[in-house]
N, C-alpha and C positions, 0 to 999 in steps of 0.2 A: 723346607717348613714356613709356614704361613704365620701371621699372627693373626691370632682369637681374639674372640670379641668384651671389650674390657665395659663391667656391667659399672649401673654409676656406681659414685663416692655415693658414700653414708653425707646424712645432713643431721643436725640437728633435731631427737625425736623420734628417729629412725627406730623402728621394732627390727630388734634381732635376734633371733631364734637358738637357744645353743642347742647340740645334740650330742651323743654321746654312740657315734659307731664303733668304738674298738674296746676299751678297757674300762672296770670299773670307775666311777668319781666318787674320789673324798670328798663329803657335803660341805666340810667344811670350807675344802678351798672353793668349788662351786661358790659356793654365798660371798667369799672373798671377790673372789670373778665378775659378781654381778654388781655388787658396790661398784667395784670402777667402771665397768659397761655403764652404771645406772648414773655415776660422777660425769663422764663426756655424754651427759645427755641424748644415755639411748635409753630405749626400753625394753630388756632383755625378757624374753620369752622362754621358759624352759620345757622340754618335753617331754610328754611323762615319765619315756621309761631314764632318762636320763643318770637316775640313783640306784636303776634296778642291777644287779648281781646273779647270774646265770644259775641254777641251781646245784649244776653239777660242776663244769667250769667256771669256776668262781676268776680266771683273769677274762671274763669275757662281761660286760654290762647289759646284761639282759640278756635274751634267744635274738639268734639272728633275725625272725621276722621281726621282734616288737625293735628292734635296733635299726633295723629299715624304713619301718613303720614311720618310725618318728623321723627319718632323712626324709623320706617321701612326702610324708603331710606337711614339714616345715618349708620345703623349698616350691611346692604347690600350693601353699598359701597365699594370694595377692598383698596380702598387707605384713608379710614378710619383707624385708631389706636386704637381710643379708642371714646366711646359717655361719655361725660358729661350732665350731668343735671344743667340745670340752677337753677331750686328752685323747694320749692316741695309745699306743701299748701292743696290741693283736687283736684282729676281730674283722679288720673292714673287708678281706677276701673272702670271708663268708658270707657275706649280706651282700655283694657286689650284686652277683644275678638276682636279687630277689627285688630291687628298683625297678622301677616301670620309667625304662629310659622314653621312651614317645613321651608320655604325660611329663616328666621334666624338664624337657625340649618344649614341652607347649608352653611349660611355666612360664619363661624366658630366661632371660638373664637377671644374675643378683651375685653379692658376696660370696666368695665361700672362702673360707679360713683354716689351717688347717696345716701340720707337720706330722713328721715320725712314719706311724701306720697309716696315716692319709694319705702318705705318696700315692697309695694305688685308688683313691677318689681324684686325686691331683687327675692321674694319667686318663681316668674312666671321664670325667668329667671335658677332658682336653677331648679324649677322640669321638665322643656320642654328643657331645654337647658345642663342642667349637668355644668356649669358655676359658676368659683367661680366669685364675684362681691364685688365691694368695697362699703362699709358704712361710709360718708366723706363729707367734705366739698362741697358744691355746687358752680357754675360758677359765678353766680352773688347774693351769700350770704355775708349776710354782715362779719359774721365769717371771709369767705373767703379770704372776700376785706384787712378786717383790721386786721387782726390777726393773726402777725409772727408764735405762735407754730402753729397752726391750715394749715397753707402755707407749712411751713417747715415740718410736718408731713406726707403730702400730698404727696408732691415733693417726701421725700422720700421715700415713697410707691409706685408710680411711676416710678422712676430711680433708685434706690436704695434700695430694700424690702428688702435685707439681711441686713440692716443695721436697721431697725425697724419690727425685728419679736419679742420683748418685749413689753409690754404695762405696766406699773406700778400703781397702784391703789395709790390715795391720802386720801382711806379710810379705811375701817377694815372688816374684817370676818363678818358675819350678822351668819351667817353658816359656823364653820372650816373645811376644810377639801382639800383633793384633789382631783382632775377631769380631766377625758380624752374624749375629743370629734371634733365634729366637729362642729366650729362656725355658727351659723344663728341668725334670730330674728332682731330686730328693734327698729319703734316705736309700743308700746305696742296696741294702740288702730288700727292702724291698722291689726296690727296678726288676733287681736278679728275678726276684721271687714271681713278679708278675709278665716273666718271659712268657708268650707264648697264648695268654688265657684272652679272650674275648675284647678287654678294656684295655690290652695294653697297644699303646703307637708301636708299629712293625720294626721304626729306628728311631736313631734320634740324628739323623741327617740334618743339615741346616740348621741344629742345634748350639745352643749353649750350657754345658751342659751340669747341673751344679751341684756336687756332689758333699753328703756328709753321712753320718754313722753313728751309733753309741753301744757302747759296753761290747765290743767284737775285737778278738783275737786277731792278729794280723795275718796269721793263714786262712780266716775266712774272710777276711775283705778282698784278700788276693783270690780267693775263690770267685766271690761277687763278680770282679772285676775281667778276673778272667772267662768266666758266662758268658759274659756281656760281648765279651771281645770274640768268642769262638761261636756265637750267636750271629754277628756281624752287626749286632745293634748298633755297634758305635761306629760301624761304618760313616762316613762323610761329616761327623760331628766337627763344629769349628771353632769349638775352644770349650776348655774348664774349668769349674771354677769351685775350689775347695771351700766348704763352710768346716765347724768341730768335729772333732773326734773322740768326745768326752768317753771316759770310759774305756776308752783303750790303749794301745802297747805306746810307747815314750812314741812321739811326734816324731822324730828325726826318722825313727823304723817306717813310720805311715809314710810321710815322704816318698824316704825310697822306694816303698811302693809300688806311689804311684808313678813316678818316675818309671819304673820299670817293668809296670801292665801298659803307662800310656804315653811314655814317654816317645814312642814307636809312630803314635797315629800323626805327629807334626803338626799339634796344633799347640795355640797357645794354653796354658795352664798356668792358674794362679791360685795362691792358697792362703788362708784367713781372710775369709770375706765376710766372718762374725755370722751366719745363717746356723741352725741346727741345734742341736741340744748343748749348748753353749748360755751361760750366763751371759745376759743382754741380748738376746737374737734379736737380729733383724728380719725384717719379714721383704721376701724378696716376690716379684707379680712372677709367675709361669703363664708363659702365653703371652708376653712382651715381647716384642724387639730390642736388641740392645748392644752396646758395641762394649767390648771386653779389652783394654788396654794392659795387658800383664806386666808389664814393666814400670808404669805408672800406678800398676794395683787399683785401676778403679773400673766400674761397671758404670755406662751411662744408658740407662730405656731412653727409647726413642719417642718416649711419648709418655705420659703421669699410667700409672699401674689400673688408675679407674676413670672410665670417660665422666 
């Protein structure tokens, strides 16, 4: 797996577009997030349909066409330096085919940020645009608004990425060893749901795979992992990093499941790297090469997340 193109880091005064490709966005949380961005000397621009709600399916932030148009317009606006997702939820897979990927590619690289349901866009940006993307807190997310660690790690990644080239686990090695590869991954359920779609990579071969999820019973996590294994998608993965499993079953059960399903891959597996749906979530760049030392509990990036 090849390293992807790194967008340029942000500088004070940069214009950042806020879009809602998935679920509806609470206006109060959006305003709080915008205030934080302005406090970083950024100029946030809210896309036209961010506060919309679909007339029939209220779990969507407006129609598929409008959500796609917001993302398309923001990305293709030459005055915009970054596109930040407001929140996750559900909806990305409904609108991905509506994007003009040729136009997005022609617009050139810029920063893209999100997680959870945005996993499907991380995959699409990797396969269609060849770009590094940031798996991290979103502009209207509670963690971004209220947690200093999440804010500071994201701010450092955007402005001073060389200062956050090492992530340190608070857990242990489930399978010891060292591994090198290109970072990829995200929300486990979304990776499984993306299999076979035009925007998903054919496999995680050569990659350091980051996995996390939220509000899932163990048998469902088992199903997602088993599906990835049966599809051959995990063949050739070099190492696995686990993030958070918020509102899932007790973690001892999750750990046992991971070992049962993934231990046979024979690659290093390390837990509790602090990314995902947890409090104080860290920002992880997908598409950047690095090294996992499972026993030391460290992930060291070869290069900063952004150029």
